[in-house]
C-alpha positions in Angstrom: 18.2 9.0 -9.8 18.1 6.0 -12.0 15.4 3.4 -11.3 15.5 1.7 -14.7 15.0 -2.1 -14.4 14.8 -1.8 -10.6 12.5 -4.1 -8.6 9.9 -2.6 -6.3 9.7 -5.3 -3.6 9.9 -3.7 -0.2 9.7 -0.2 1.2 12.9 -1.2 3.2 14.8 -1.0 0.0 14.3 2.8 -0.5 16.1 5.7 1.1 14.3 8.8 2.2 15.7 10.7 -0.8 14.4 8.0 -3.2 10.9 8.0 -1.6 10.8 11.8 -2.0 11.9 11.5 -5.6 9.2 9.1 -6.5 6.6 11.4 -4.9 8.1 14.3 -6.9 7.6 12.3 -10.1 4.1 11.3 -9.0 3.2 15.0 -8.7 4.5 15.7 -12.2 2.4 12.8 -13.5 -0.7 14.3 -11.9 0.0 17.7 -13.4 1.2 16.7 -16.8 -0.3 13.5 -18.2 1.8 12.1 -21.0 -0.3 9.7 -23.1 2.6 8.4 -25.2 5.3 7.9 -22.6 5.0 4.1 -22.4 4.2 3.4 -26.1 5.3 0.0 -27.1 5.7 -1.2 -23.5 3.8 -4.2 -22.1 3.0 -4.8 -18.4 2.1 -8.2 -17.1 -0.3 -8.2 -14.1 -0.1 -11.5 -12.2 -2.7 -11.5 -9.5 -2.8 -14.7 -7.5 -5.0 -13.0 -4.9 -8.1 -10.8 -5.2 -7.6 -7.1 -6.0 -9.7 -4.2 -7.2 -7.9 -0.9 -6.7 -4.3 -2.1 -7.1 -5.0 -4.1 -10.3 -7.3 -1.6 -11.9 -5.1 1.4 -11.1 -2.0 -0.4 -12.6 -4.0 -1.2 -15.7 -5.3 2.4 -15.9 -1.9 3.9 -15.3 -0.3 1.8 -18.0 -3.0 2.5 -20.6 -3.1 6.2 -19.8 0.6 6.4 -20.6 0.1 4.5 -23.9 1.3 1.1 -22.8 -0.5 -2.3 -23.0 -1.5 -4.8 -20.3 -1.7 -8.6 -20.2 -2.2 -10.9 -17.3 -4.7 -12.6 -15.0 -6.9 -11.6 -12.1 -7.2 -15.1 -10.6 -4.7 -18.0 -10.5 -7.6 -20.4 -11.1 -7.5 -19.9 -14.8 -3.7 -20.4 -15.2 -1.2 -23.3 -15.3 -0.7 -23.0 -11.6 -3.8 -25.2 -11.4 -1.7 -27.8 -13.3 1.2 -27.6 -10.9 3.3 -25.0 -12.5 5.7 -23.3 -10.0 5.8 -19.6 -9.4 9.4 -19.6 -10.7 8.3 -21.0 -14.0 5.3 -18.7 -14.3 7.6 -15.7 -13.9 10.1 -17.1 -16.3 7.3 -17.4 -18.9 5.8 -13.9 -18.2 9.1 -12.1 -18.5 9.4 -13.3 -22.1 6.1 -11.6 -22.9 6.3 -8.3 -21.1 8.6 -5.4 -20.1 7.7 -5.4 -16.5 5.7 -7.6 -14.1 3.3 -6.7 -11.3 2.6 -9.5 -8.9 0.2 -10.1 -6.0 0.6 -13.4 -4.1 -0.7 -14.7 -0.8 2.8 -16.0 0.3 5.3 -13.7 2.1 8.5 -13.6 0.1 6.9 -14.4 -3.2 7.7 -11.1 -4.8 11.4 -11.4 -3.8 11.4 -14.9 -5.4 9.8 -13.5 -8.6 12.6 -10.9 -8.7 15.2 -13.6 -8.5 13.6 -15.4 -11.4 13.1 -12.4 -13.7 15.4 -10.2 -15.6 12.6 -7.7 -16.1 11.5 -5.4 -13.2 9.1 -6.9 -10.6 6.7 -4.7 -8.8 5.2 -6.2 -5.6 1.5 -5.5 -5.3 1.3 -7.3 -2.0 2.9 -10.5 -0.7 0.7 -12.0 2.1 0.9 -10.0 5.3 4.4 -8.8 4.5 4.7 -5.7 2.2 2.7 -3.5 -0.2 5.2 -0.9 -1.3 3.1 0.8 -4.0 0.2 1.3 -1.5 2.7 2.9 0.8 3.9 5.3 -1.8 0.4 6.4 -2.6 -0.3 6.7 1.1 2.7 9.0 1.5 1.6 11.0 -1.5 -1.8 11.4 -0.1 -0.5 12.5 3.3 1.8 15.0 1.7 -1.1 16.4 -0.4 -3.6 16.7 2.4 -1.3 17.8 5.2 1.2 19.8 3.1 4.1 17.9 4.7 5.3 14.5 5.9 7.5 15.6 8.8 6.6 15.7 12.5 3.0 14.3 12.2 1.0 12.3 14.8 -0.1 9.2 13.0 -2.8 6.8 14.3 -3.1 3.3 12.9 -6.2 1.4 13.8 -7.5 -2.1 13.2 -5.6 -5.1 12.1 -2.0 -4.1 12.7 -0.8 -7.7 13.1 -1.6 -8.9 9.6 -2.0 -5.5 7.8 0.8 -5.3 5.3 -0.2 -1.7 4.5 0.5 -0.5 8.0 3.7 -2.4 8.1 5.1 -0.8 5.0 3.7 2.7 5.9 5.3 2.6 9.4 8.7 1.9 7.9 8.3 4.6 5.3 7.1 7.3 7.7 9.9 6.5 10.1 12.1 8.7 7.9 10.0 11.7 8.8 10.1 12.0 12.6 6.5 10.9 13.3 4.9 9.9 16.5 2.8 6.7 16.1 -0.3 5.6 18.0 -1.0 2.0 17.3 -4.7 1.3 18.1 -5.7 -2.4 18.2 -6.7 -5.2 20.5 -3.5 -6.7 22.0 -3.8 -9.8 19.8 -3.8 -7.7 16.6 -1.2 -5.2 17.7 1.9 -4.3 15.6 4.4 -7.1 15.3 7.3 -6.7 17.7 9.8 -6.6 14.9 8.3 -3.3 13.7 8.2 -1.9 17.3 11.9 -2.9 17.7 12.7 -1.1 14.5 11.1 2.1 15.7 12.9 1.9 19.1 16.2 1.5 17.2 15.4 4.6 15.2 14.3 6.4 18.4 10.8 7.0 16.9 8.2 7.6 19.6 5.1 5.3 19.6 2.2 4.5 21.9 0.1 1.3 21.9 -3.6 1.1 23.1 -6.8 -0.6 22.3 -8.8 2.6 23.0 -9.1 5.1 20.1 -10.6 7.8 22.4 -7.5 7.8 24.5 -5.5 9.3 21.7 -8.0 10.6 19.1 -7.5 14.4 19.9 -3.7 14.1 19.3 -3.9 12.7 15.7 -3.2 14.4 12.4 -3.8 11.3 10.4 -6.0 8.3 11.4 -5.2 5.3 9.1 -8.0 2.7 9.5 -7.7 -0.9 8.3 -10.3 -3.7 8.2 -10.0 -6.9 10.2 -8.8 -9.2 7.5 -10.7 -12.5 7.5 -8.4 -14.0 4.9 -5.3 -13.6 7.1 -6.8 -15.6 10.1 -5.9 -19.3 10.2 -8.6 -19.8 12.8 -12.1 -18.6 11.9 -13.0 -18.4 15.6 -10.2 -15.9 16.2 -11.6 -13.8 13.3 -15.2 -13.9 14.8 -13.7 -12.7 18.1 -12.3 -9.5 16.6 -14.5 -8.6 13.6 -16.3 -5.3 14.1 -14.2 -4.3 17.0 -13.9 -0.7 15.6 -16.8 1.0 13.9 -16.2 4.7 13.2 -19.1 7.1 12.6 -20.0 10.7 13.2 -19.9 10.2 17.0 -16.2 10.4 16.5 -16.2 14.0 15.3 -16.3 15.8 18.7 -13.3 13.9 19.8 -10.8 14.7 16.9 -8.9 17.7 15.6 -10.7 19.9 13.0 -8.0 19.1 10.5 -7.7 15.3 11.1 -7.7 13.3 7.9 -9.0 9.7 7.9 -7.4 7.3 5.5 -8.1 3.7 4.6 -6.5 1.4 2.0 -9.9 -0.1 1.2 -11.9 -2.2 0.9 -13.8 -1.3 4.0 -16.4 -3.6 5.6 -18.0 -1.9 8.6 -15.2 -0.1 10.2 -16.0 3.3 8.7 -19.7 4.3 8.4 -20.8 6.0 5.2 -21.9 9.0 7.3 -18.2 10.0 7.4 -17.7 9.9 3.7 -18.9 13.5 3.0 -17.0 15.1 5.9 -13.9 17.1 5.5 -12.0 14.4 7.3 -12.5 11.6 4.8 -9.8 11.3 2.2 -9.9 7.5 1.5 -11.4 7.8 -2.0 -8.9 10.6 -2.9 -6.3 8.2 -1.5 -7.4 5.5 -3.9 -7.4 7.9 -6.9 -3.8 8.9 -6.1 -2.8 5.3 -6.9 -2.9 6.3 -10.6 -0.3 9.1 -10.3 2.1 7.0 -8.2 1.9 3.9 -10.3 2.4 6.0 -13.4 5.5 7.4 -11.9 6.8 3.9 -10.8 6.1 2.3 -14.2 7.8 5.2 -16.1 10.8 5.0 -13.8 11.4 1.2 -13.8 10.9 1.2 -17.6 13.5 3.9 -18.1 11.3 6.5 -19.7 12.0 8.9 -16.8 15.4 9.3 -15.1 
């Protein structure tokens, strides 16, 4: 498969075969580091919104492969403050780099960047919309810890309305005959468009606000924080913050081989008492971002076919 110069904007843009191919290359990257693969290549990282894991793992992945990184971690130090448009920022950045990673608070911003740029654009999160590289590392993690992607019972808990990670992951996993359990207060449940998509694909799903109703059925529990920055009304956020708080009291109510995932950062939804249990894989999940982002960078820059 040829991914050279391809934009990574939405998980909707990828077939099952393409997703599996990226995971295959990610596994090769984990097994066989190639410190010179991206020599003489430059990555621009344009982060208009805060990030720790995504930005640092892209930086680490690029540098571990011999490439260089330029960019910014906050829009406050750029010409955006002077009124420069996103279009013009991308036009400028493409002249300085071989690929661009962008995180932006507005939905559709990554697609706009792709229209402006002749260089490959990688979406590192556009508002509450999509986060495709997080989805790929989530798939990679599930495949590693469960030994497969097919026929799993997947629980998604927390902010499912605004959570771009669960939106993208639901779409990706729908290729693998899952059964979904969407666990959230009604006001934060999965958007209807995603539920309609699952119905169309004849994927089974169950919605509830009560984790204990479904906990013993789950192979994976994907936890998300209630995202303060996505709420237009602070009163609404205060109503739902802290609605789920997982600790060791959960253990008698789950399968012995349940794996708990979280895209991080966490606030108070997973207690540290769970960190050292066999169920917690969220820090391994974050580390897997290096392998997946190495694979994506090598593919879109044409160093791996």
